N, C-alpha and C positions, 0 to 999 in steps of 0.2 A: 680744565675743569669747566663744566657747564655752569653758568651763572644766570640767574633770573633777577632782573632789576625792577624795582618799583620805586618811583619817585612821588612823594607827597608834597603838595603845595608849590610845585615848580616843575619846569621841564628840564631834565638832566642833559647836560652838554655831552656830546659823543666823546670828547677828550677826557672828561671825568670818568665816564664809563670804561673807556679804554685803560686808563690808569688803574682803576679798581680791578679790572679783569687781569691785568698783568701781575698785580700783587697777589691775586688769588691763584693764578697759575704757578707762582713761585712756591705756594704751599704744598704742591705735589711732591716737592723734594723731601718733605718731612713725613708725609703719609700718603701713599699712592692709592688708597682705596676710597677716596672721597667720591661720593655719588654725584652731588651737586651742591650749589650754594644759592641761597636766597639772600639778596641784598636789598635793604630798605633804606632809602634816603629821605630825610625829612628836614624841612626848614621850620624852626620855631620862631616865634615873634619876640621872645624875651631874652635878655642877657647877651653877654659877649659870645658865649659858646652856644650859638643858636643853630648849629648844624648837627644833626643826629644821624649816625650811620650804624645800622644793625646788620650783622651778617649771621645767617644760620647755615651751618655746614652740616650736611647729612652724610654720615658715615654708617657702615653696616652696624645695625643694632643700636644706634645712638644718634643724637643731634647735639651739636655744639652751637650755642648762641652767645654772641658777644655784641655789646652795644656801647658806643662811646659818643660823647659830645665834644665838639671842638669849634674853633673859629672857622675852619674850612673843612671840606670833606676829605681833602688830601691828608691833613693832619689827623683827622679821625680815622682814616684808613690805616695810617702808620701805627696808631695805637692799637687798633683792632688786629692788625697783622701780627704784632708782637704777642698778643694774648693767644691768638689762634695757633701760632707756631708752637707755643708751650703746650696748649691743650692737645694738639695733634700728636706731639711727641709722647705725651702721657697716654693717649689712646693707643699708640703703636706699642708702647711698653706693656700695656694691659693685654694686648693680643698676643704678645710674645710669651707672656707668663701663663 
């Protein structure tokens, strides 16, 4: 899956981007018609959960947007991955019907 990354308020580490890309690639198992993903990484200045990860998945005729806050981007990606997995399964069921 092609992913476009945008980091706000910091420079993203290549290891982090690789981790996110691997998670996104695993989503192809649930719905193979994904066009691309836009990933937005943001560091906020307040609170414990100061890392925001937003993923916008473009599928034919629809977009799925999921955003989560966490202590680290890795934890946020795990949360986003679970939600995207459910949403992509629902999208696949809609297309079957």
